[in-house]
TIPA-352177 format. One record per residue (C-alpha): y negated, z, x negated; residue number from 1. Coordinates in Angstrom, 1 decimal. Layout:
BEGIN
     py     pz     px seq
      Y      Z      X NUM
...
This chain:
BEGIN
     py     pz     px seq
  217.2    4.4  138.7   1
  216.0    7.3  141.9   2
  214.2    5.3  144.0   3
  210.2    6.5  143.7   4
  210.5    7.5  140.0   5
  209.6    4.9  137.4   6
  209.9    4.7  133.3   7
  207.4    4.1  131.8   8
  207.8    1.3  129.5   9
  205.1   -0.7  127.6  10
  205.2   -4.2  128.1  11
  208.1   -4.4  131.1  12
  207.6   -5.6  134.8  13
  209.3   -3.5  137.9  14
  208.9   -3.0  141.3  15
  206.7    0.8  142.3  16
  208.9    2.1  144.7  17
  206.9    5.5  146.1  18
  209.8    8.5  147.6  19
  209.6    8.6  151.2  20
  209.5   12.6  152.3  21
  208.9   14.6  155.6  22
  207.3   17.3  155.7  23
  206.7   20.1  159.1  24
  203.6   22.3  159.2  25
  204.5   25.5  161.2  26
  201.9   27.7  162.4  27
  202.9   31.0  164.3  28
  200.1   33.8  165.3  29
  198.4   32.7  162.6  30
  201.1   32.1  159.7  31
  202.1   29.3  157.6  32
  206.1   28.5  157.3  33
  207.3   28.1  153.5  34
  210.4   28.2  151.6  35
  211.1   29.4  148.0  36
  212.7   27.7  145.9  37
  214.9   26.0  142.7  38
  213.2   23.8  141.4  39
  213.0   21.9  137.5  40
  209.1   23.4  137.3  41
  210.9   27.3  138.4  42
  210.5   28.9  141.6  43
  208.1   27.1  144.1  44
  206.0   27.1  147.3  45
  206.4   24.0  149.9  46
  206.6   23.9  153.2  47
  210.0   22.7  154.4  48
  210.4   18.9  154.1  49
  212.4   17.0  151.9  50
  213.6   13.3  151.5  51
  213.7   10.5  154.4  52
  217.8    9.8  154.2  53
  218.6    5.8  155.3  54
  219.1    5.8  159.0  55
  216.7    8.1  160.7  56
  213.6    7.7  161.9  57
  211.0   10.0  160.1  58
  210.6   12.8  162.6  59
  214.7   12.8  162.8  60
  214.5   13.6  159.2  61
  211.3   16.0  159.4  62
  213.9   17.9  162.0  63
  217.2   17.8  159.6  64
  215.1   18.6  156.7  65
  213.3   21.6  158.3  66
  217.1   23.0  159.7  67
  218.7   22.7  156.4  68
  216.1   24.4  154.3  69
  215.1   27.4  157.5  70
  218.1   27.6  159.7  71
  216.1   26.6  162.5  72
  215.9   23.7  165.0  73
  212.8   22.0  165.1  74
  210.8   19.5  167.6  75
  207.8   17.7  165.6  76
  205.5   17.5  168.6  77
  202.4   15.6  166.2  78
  202.2   13.9  162.9  79
  199.0   15.7  161.0  80
  198.7   13.2  157.8  81
  199.9   10.9  155.6  82
  199.6   11.0  151.8  83
  200.5    9.1  148.8  84
  201.3   11.4  145.5  85
  201.7   11.2  142.2  86
  204.0   13.8  139.8  87
  204.4   13.0  136.6  88
  207.6   14.6  134.3  89
  208.6   14.2  131.1  90
  208.8   10.0  131.1  91
  209.2   10.0  134.6  92
  206.3    8.9  137.0  93
  207.5    9.8  140.5  94
  205.3    8.9  143.3  95
  205.3   10.3  146.5  96
  204.7    9.3  150.6  97
  204.5   12.0  152.4  98
  204.3   11.8  156.3  99
  203.8   15.5  157.7 100
  204.3   17.1  161.5 101
  203.8   20.5  163.1 102
  206.0   20.8  166.1 103
  207.9   23.8  167.2 104
  210.4   25.9  165.7 105
  213.2   26.5  167.2 106
  215.5   29.8  166.8 107
  218.3   30.4  164.5 108
  221.5   28.3  164.4 109
  224.0   31.2  163.6 110
  226.6   29.7  161.1 111
  223.6   28.2  159.0 112
  222.9   29.4  155.8 113
  219.7   28.0  153.6 114
  220.6   24.9  151.6 115
  221.0   24.8  148.6 116
  218.5   26.0  146.3 117
  216.1   28.0  149.0 118
  215.5   30.9  148.4 119
  214.1   32.5  151.0 120
  211.7   31.7  153.6 121
  207.8   33.1  154.2 122
  205.5   33.1  156.9 123
  202.5   33.6  155.1 124
  198.4   33.4  156.2 125
  196.8   30.6  155.6 126
  194.4   32.6  153.1 127
  198.0   33.5  150.9 128
  199.2   30.3  151.6 129
  195.7   29.1  149.4 130
  195.8   32.3  146.4 131
  199.5   30.8  145.8 132
  198.5   27.4  145.6 133
  199.6   27.9  141.7 134
  203.5   28.7  142.9 135
  203.1   25.4  145.5 136
  205.9   22.8  144.9 137
  202.7   20.4  145.7 138
  199.1   19.9  146.2 139
  199.7   18.9  149.3 140
  201.3   22.3  150.6 141
  197.6   23.3  150.6 142
  196.7   20.1  151.8 143
  198.7   19.9  154.9 144
  197.9   23.6  156.0 145
  194.6   22.6  155.5 146
  194.7   19.5  157.7 147
  196.3   21.6  161.0 148
  193.6   23.9  160.1 149
  190.9   21.5  161.0 150
  193.1   20.4  164.1 151
  194.4   16.8  162.3 152
  197.5   15.9  165.1 153
  197.9   12.1  165.8 154
  200.6   10.9  168.5 155
  204.2   10.4  167.5 156
  204.0    6.9  169.0 157
  201.6    6.0  165.8 158
  205.0    5.7  164.1 159
  207.2    2.8  164.4 160
  211.0    2.7  163.9 161
  212.2   -0.6  164.0 162
  216.0   -0.9  165.4 163
  217.6   -2.3  162.1 164
  216.9    0.7  160.7 165
  219.4    2.6  162.6 166
  221.8   -0.3  162.3 167
  222.2   -0.9  158.9 168
  223.9    3.0  158.6 169
  226.4    2.1  161.8 170
């Protein structure tokens, strides 16, 4: 079973395991960086985002995901927020726990290609992001931008990753 996915079966007791994701909220000159990607629901807009991999901290995960989806290095500088959302697709009931970061976008890395499924990157104004809400992969795309616009920033040391997370992967 995929982590964070639970089949709804009456009478079956199963431990709930939300999928942990990381997202980058990147603003430059009044525009926000989004990716257009293929999903089971069609072509959607999202923050550069993805699942946290084993052996990495949330800050490391968002840097990796941003590089994979935009070809740009990303250095998180603050936590924008932590979000819990639920998505249903057929019999699947998926809960996401998202850590959203803002930070510094570096230059594109020569020779890198966009991750599989990513069609392109776009820089949109807040009004364009709001106007495209029906195309968002998740309502969290808009919520993260609005929280960033509201000035929500929390220090990175709010999150702590125990060394056991890294030791398990050696």
